[in-house]
N, C-alpha and C positions, 0 to 999 in steps of 0.2 A: 709898309702896307706885307713886312715880312713876318709869316708866322699866321697870317691872318687868311680871312678868304676874301678876297680881292674880286668883287663884282665889277663890270663894264655892261654898261646898258646902252646900247643904241637907238637912241629915238624916244624924245622927251614930249610925247603926248603926250593922250589920259592913261592908256597904261602904262609907258615907260616910267611917267610921273608918279603914279600909285605905288610902282611896284621901287623905286628908289626909296620914296618918302620911307614904306612899309622896311625895308633893309637897314633905312638907316636909322628910323627907330626902336631896330630892333637889336642897331651897334653894329650892323652889318660897315662895311668897309665898300665906299660905293663911289665909282664913277660913272656919269652921264652923258653921251657925245648927243648934241644935237647942231644941225648948219645954223637955227635960225636961234639967236640969244633970247628973243622976247618969250621961249617955248620954255624955258625954264622958270617963269613966273607960276607955272603950273607945280613949282614942288613948295613944301610947305614951308614955312620960316623957322621950323624946327630941324632942316635938312640939313644933315653934319656931312653928306657924302661931297665930289667935286665932282666940277659941272666941265665940259670944254665944247667949245664953239669949232666945229669943224665935220666935215664930212669923211665919214668912219670909213670910206671905201677908199679913202688915200694912205700909204702907209704912212707918211708924215705921221698923220693926226694917230692913226694907232698906236706907233711909237713917242709919240708926247703922251698920250696915255699910259704908256710903260703896260701893254697888253699882254708883253713877256710876263708879266709877273700873275697874270690874272687866272683866277681860278673855271670862272666864270665866264663867259661872254653872252647875252642877252640881245635879242637885235629886235627892235619892237618897232620899226619905222612902221610908216602907211604906203609902203613899199614894196611887195615882193619881192622886185630885183634887185634891190638894195639889200634886203634882206638875206636871199641868196647869199650875194657876194660879201657881203660882213661876214656870214658865217663860215662862209668858204676860205675867207681870208685867215677868220682866225684857226680854224680848224688844221687847214694845211699848209699856212705859210708861218705860223706862229705855233703849231701842235698843241693847241688848247683843247684840250681834252670835254669838256663840257660845254658844249653851245647849244644855245636853245633860242630858237627863231618864230617870229606870229607868220603864220601863210594865210593869206585872204584866199586864194584857188588850192582849192584840195587837191586837184589836178596835177601840181608842182610836188607832191609830195614826193614822189619819186626819184626829184633831184635831189632832194635833203636828206631822203634816205642812205642814197648811193653814198653821201659823204658823213654817216652816222652824227647827225642833227638832230637832236631832239625837235619836235614842232608842237606849235599851239594853233592850231585852225579855230575859228571864232563860229565858223557856220559847223565844224561836225561839233564842238564844242555845244551850240547853241542846239542842235537837232538830240544830243541827246537827254540835256537836261530837258526840254519838254519835250521829250517822249515820255521819259519818268514821272514829268507833272500830268501828262496821259493816262498813264498807265496806274496813279495813285488817282484818279482821280475815277475811271471806269472802274476801276478795286470798290473804291468806296459807293459806287452807285450800286453795284452790284450785289453789298451786303444789305 
């Protein structure tokens, strides 16, 4: 893992698996953690990264993942509380500089901002994209 970007992804749902597949396909060094071993079936057959079954809020699991070597930690489970906890642990306990977390509840963004954690909020992203599409439609109609 030395000399190469090492990304840890927590959560092997649709987003986590697709991100892991993309990073792996592009030659990235990826480890994905999930509590459910069956979730790893979402990974493509060409996935060249590592998988780890466990609870990423457990210090021993994070140590087994060699989190201290990670350049980026991405928390994308389906639970905001888990994502907040993993992100805080990565930032505060392991001094990971780049932490990204999915956030379902936009009202919780202030918690992430306090810890200098980048957030991806599907609801806000969807509103921005839909608004952009609507603007394009309205512009076309005016012409």
